[in-house]
N, C-alpha and C positions, 0 to 999 in steps of 0.2 A: 504493500500500500504506500509506504513512504517513497519507494523508488518510483511508483507511478505518479505521485504528486510532484516529486522532484523533476521528472521528465516533462510534465505538463508545464512547469514553470520555466525551465531552461531550454526545452526542445529535445528532440530525440534523433536528430540526423545521424549521430555517431552510430546508432544501432543499425542504420541502413548499411553502413560500412561493414559492420559485423556480419550482416546478412550476406553481403557479397563474399566475404571471407568464408562463411559457412558453405555457400554453394561451390566456391572454388575447391574447397577441401573435399566436398562430396564428390565432385567430378574427378578430382585427383585420385580418389580411392576407387571409383568405378573404372577409370581407365587402366589402372594397374592390375585390376582383378579380372578383367575380361578374358585374358589368356587362360587363367586358371579354370574358369568355367568351361571354356571351349576345348581345353587340353585333350580330353579323351577323343573328341571328334577329330581334332587336328592331328593328333598322333596316329590315328588310324588312317586319315586321309593322306598324310605326307610320309607315312612309314617311319616316323622318328623312333630312334632307340631311346632308352631311358637316359643314356648319356647325352644324346642330342637335346632332349628336353631340359636336362639340368644345365647344359651350356647356355641355352636361351635364357633360363632364369638367372643364372650367374651373371650374365651380361648386364641385366637391369641392376642387380645388387652392387656390382662393381662400379657402375656409373653413379649410383646413388651415393656410394661411399666417397667417390671423387667429388661429387656435388656438395656433400656435407662439409668438405674441407674448404671449398672455393666460394660458395655462394654468399656467405655472410659478408665477406669483404667486398664482393662485387655489388651487392645490394646497398652497402654503405656508400659506394661511389656513385651509382646511377640513380638511386632512390627506388622506392617501392612501386610507384606507378609504372615506370619504365621496366623495372625488374620483373614485375608480374606479367607485363605485356610480352616480354621476351620469353619468359619461362613457359607461359601457357601456350604461346604460339609454337614453341619447340615441342612440348609434350602432346599437344593436340594434333599437330602435323604427324608426329611419330606414331600416335595412336591410330590415325587413319591410314598411315603407310602399311600397317600390319595387313590390311586388306589386299595389298598388292604383293605381299611377300609369298614366296613359294619354296625357297630353299632354307636350310638351317641358317646359313650365313645372313640371309636377308632378314630373317626373324631376329637374329642376334643384333644386327644393326638397328632395327626398329626398337628393340627392347633397351639397348644401350642409350639411344637418343631419348627415349621416354624417361629413363632413369635420370639422365642429366637434367631434363626439364622439370621433372617432378620434385627433385631434391630441393628446389627453390621455394616450394609452396610454404612449408612451415616457417623457415626463416623470414620470408616475406610477410606472412600473416602475423607473426609475433611482432615484427618491426612496425607493421601498420597499426596494430593495437597500441603499441607504445606511442605512436604519433597521434592517435585519435582518442585516447582515454587517459584520464588521470590515474594515478597509481591505485587508488582505492577500488577502481572498477576493472582493472586489467585481468584479474583472475577470472572474473565472471565472463568477460568478453572472450578470453582465451578458451574457457570451457565450452562456450557456445560454438565457436568456429570449429573446435576440435571434435565436437560431437558429429561433425560431418563425416568423420572416418567410419563411425558405426553405421550411420545412415547409408553411406556408400556401400559398405559391406553387406547390408541387408537388401538394398535396392538391386544390386548387381545380379544375384541369382533369381530375382523376380523378372527383370527386363531382358537379360541377355538370352536365356533360352527361348523366350517368345520371339525376339527379333530373328535369332538364328534359324529357328524352325520355320518361321513364316517367310523370310526373305533370303536366308543364307548367311553363313558365318561372316562373310565379308562385311555385310551391312551392320553387324554387331560392332565391329571396329569403326566403321565410317560414322555411324550415328553417335556413338559415345564420344568419338574424337571431335565431332562437330559441336558437341555441347560446350566445349571450351571456347570456341569462337563466338557462340551466342553470348556466353558470359563476358567475353572480352569486349563486346559492344557496350554493355552496361558499365564495365569498369572504365573504359575510355571516356564515356559520356559523363559519369558521375563522380569519379574519384579525383580529388585534389587534396593537398594537405589542408588542415583546418584553417591555417592562416590565409589560404587562397580560395576558400570555398564561399562564393557569394550567397548561397542559399542558407548558410549557417547563421543562426541568430547570434547576435553579439553576446548574449548571456551564456549560450552554450559554448561559444568559442572561448570565453573567459573561463568557464568551468573546465573545459578540456585542457587548457594551458595553465591551470592553477598551480602546478608544481614548478613552473618556471623552467629555465634552461637546465636540462639535466646533463651533468658532466660526469662521465664515467670512463675510466681508463680500461682499455682492452688488455687483458692479461694473456700473454702468449702461452701456447701449450708447453713450451720448454720450462716454464716456471711451475707447471702443474705436475709434470712427469716425476720429479723426485719423491713425491709423497706416496706412501704405501696405499693410502685410500684410493688414489687414482688407479693403481693396479687392481685393487679389489673390485671397484665399480666397473672398470673396463672388462675384467674377466667375467663379471656377472652378466653384462650385456652381450659379451662374445658367445656365451653358452646358451642364453635364453632367447635373444632376438631371432636366431635361426629357426627356433621352434615355431614362432608366430609366422615367419615367412613360409615355413612348411605348411602350416594350416592354410594360408592364403592360396598357395600354388599347387599343392599336391592333394588336398582333400577331395576335390572332384574326381581326380584320377583314382585315388584310393577307393572311394565309394563306387566308382564304376568297375574297378577290378575285382573288389571283394564282395560287392552287393548288387552288381548289375544295375546301378543307378545311372541313368543317362540324362540327356538334355530335357527330356519330357517330364522327369520327376526329380530333378536335382534341387529345385527351388526350396521345397519344404525343409529337408534336412539342414541345408546351409542357413536358412533363415532362423531356424530354431537355435542352431549353434551360436550364431552371432547375436541373437536377441539375449540369450542367456549370458553371453560374454559381457554384454553391456552392464549387467548387474555387478560384475566383478569389480569394475572401476570404483563404483560407489561403495561396495562392501569393503574393499581393501582400504580405502581412505577412512571409512568409518571405524574399522577395527583398530587401525594404528592410533587413531585419535582416542578411542576408548581406552587403550592401554596407557596413553599419555595422561589422560584424566585420572587414571588410577595410580599415577605417580611414577611411571616408567620414564626414563630418559628417551627423548624423541628417536634417536638412532636405534636404541635397543628395542623400542616399540616397533619401528619399521622392520627390523630384522626378525623379530618374533612373528610379525604378521606374514613376512615372506616365507618363513619356515612352515607355518600352518598352511599357507597356500601351496607351497611346494609339495606337501603331503597329498593334496588333492590331485596333483598331476600324476603321481606314481601309478595309479590304476590304469592310465591310458595305454599301458602295454597290452592290456587285454582287449583293447579295441582292434588290434591286429589279428586276433585269433577267434573272436566271437563270430558266429554265423548270423546273429540277430542284428539287423540294421539299426533298430532303435536303441539297442544296448550300446552299439558302437557310437551312435550319436550322443547318447547320454554321457559316455566316458570322455568323448572329445569335448563336449560342452563343459564338463567339469574342468578340463584343462584350459580351455579358452577363458572361462570365468576366472580361473586362478591367474592366468597370464595378465589379464587386465587389472586385477587387484594388485599383482606384483608391480606392474608398470606404474601405477599411482604412487607406490612407495619408493621405487628405485629413483624416480625423478625427484621426489621430495628429499631423499637422503642427500642428494647433491646440494640442495639449498640448505640442508641442516649442517653440512660439514664444511662447505667452501664459502669464502667471502663473496658478497654479492657480485663484485666485478668479475669473478672467476666462474660464476655459474654457467653463463652462456658458452664459454670455451669448454668447460667440462662436459656439458650436455653434448656439444658437437663432437668432442673427442670420444666420449663413450658411445655415441651414435655411430661414429666411424668404426669403432671396435665391433659393434653389433652387426654392421653391414659386412665387414670382413668375415665375421663368423658365419653370416648368411651365405657368402660365396663358398666358404670351405664346406659347410654342411650340405649345400645344394650339390656340390661335386660328389660328396660322399653318398648322398641319397641316390643319385644317378648310378654311381658305381655299384652300390649295394643291390639296387633293384635289377641292374644289368646282370649281376652274378648270381643272385638268389631268386629273383622273381617274387620276393615276399617282402612285406612291410614290417615284419616283426622285429628285426634289428633296428630299423629306423624308429619305431615306436618305443623300443627299449631304451634307446639313447634319449629320446624326448622325455621318458618317464623319470630319468634321474637328473636332467639338466638343471632343474630349479633347485634341487638339493645341492648340486655342485655350486650353483650361484650363491646359495646361503652359506656354504662353507667358505667361499672366497670372501664374502662380506664379513663373516665371523673372524677370519684370520687377519684381514687387512684393514677393516674399518672399525676401530675401537669406539666404544660408547663414551659419552661425556668428553668428546675431544673435537674441537674445530680447528681448521687449518688457518694459519696466518701466512699470507703471501706478500712479501715486501715489493 
């Protein structure tokens, strides 16, 4: 109620900007997930081996890792408006190019280019929020645009099978790629910095800029490396991020191989899995806050929460051996629920441990470690499936990944200790 009264007094143009970021993030996630939904069809059509498919997936992850290193500095130089225009033009063009791809190498090129473009979305969105919102509203604004990831994950299995079955697989890439260009029209027309937006009320402009000139020094990675907490958090991301990538890109193939699920009935299992995973982010945040209210140190509370969530992932091994589709869905849903709860806490540990000026660099560094882990795991998945034809080793690795993550945090991220970086 207070927020509504406040908006009515000062204006709400800034929330239109968040709406644009939300739709960009939703499109971002749809574009990256189309290939996973169509993978069983394309693998059969183009006679890909498991190693061929893993190479295609690895190309996106490698490009994403490169982008995480380079995009922050580029956005600082050219600004968010131009940065978003370049990024979404690259990733939308790459998304549509998939429709023309026929060989493994052409799909690799398309995925690599898509990864470069998509890597700019989150740095650009976070920077836009910083430009358009006072500090007190940034967490809410970030939460709103970030919810587009879950909406994209739910919408993709709804719309892609329909398009592919009705008009062909090429149109699934063309239509979803074109969504970015539609978004680009609105971004081009409506986005300016608040100081240069004529439609912005003076009261809202003053409210947005209330924190004044924000001066923060960028702390390079070289100053973060020597701390053992950096090793612990990067190891945690290295072993767990690949499991989420596996869910995104191999679940449709797994359900097709083990349970004869195809484009005509893939939607419901995936929607259930991603809907349940949504609850994990909320539950994970609530649980660590609960422990803190009971007197636990914040870092200790996050680690205890991660341990409890890691135990939820262990039974996923049995998803590879059960013959019951809904039992497999239930076990996978538990794991995706746990991952989202874990993600809420691993990001927060960074802000608990590192000084404010180092948080962005540490998030980027740990994200890079996660993307590199994704490349390695994708290679292993392709190799394992090529040699064994079975998912049980892959699910076995996934079942212990979060326990390994917790061990890394336990060993290298002590409680009651923050880092001071000169």
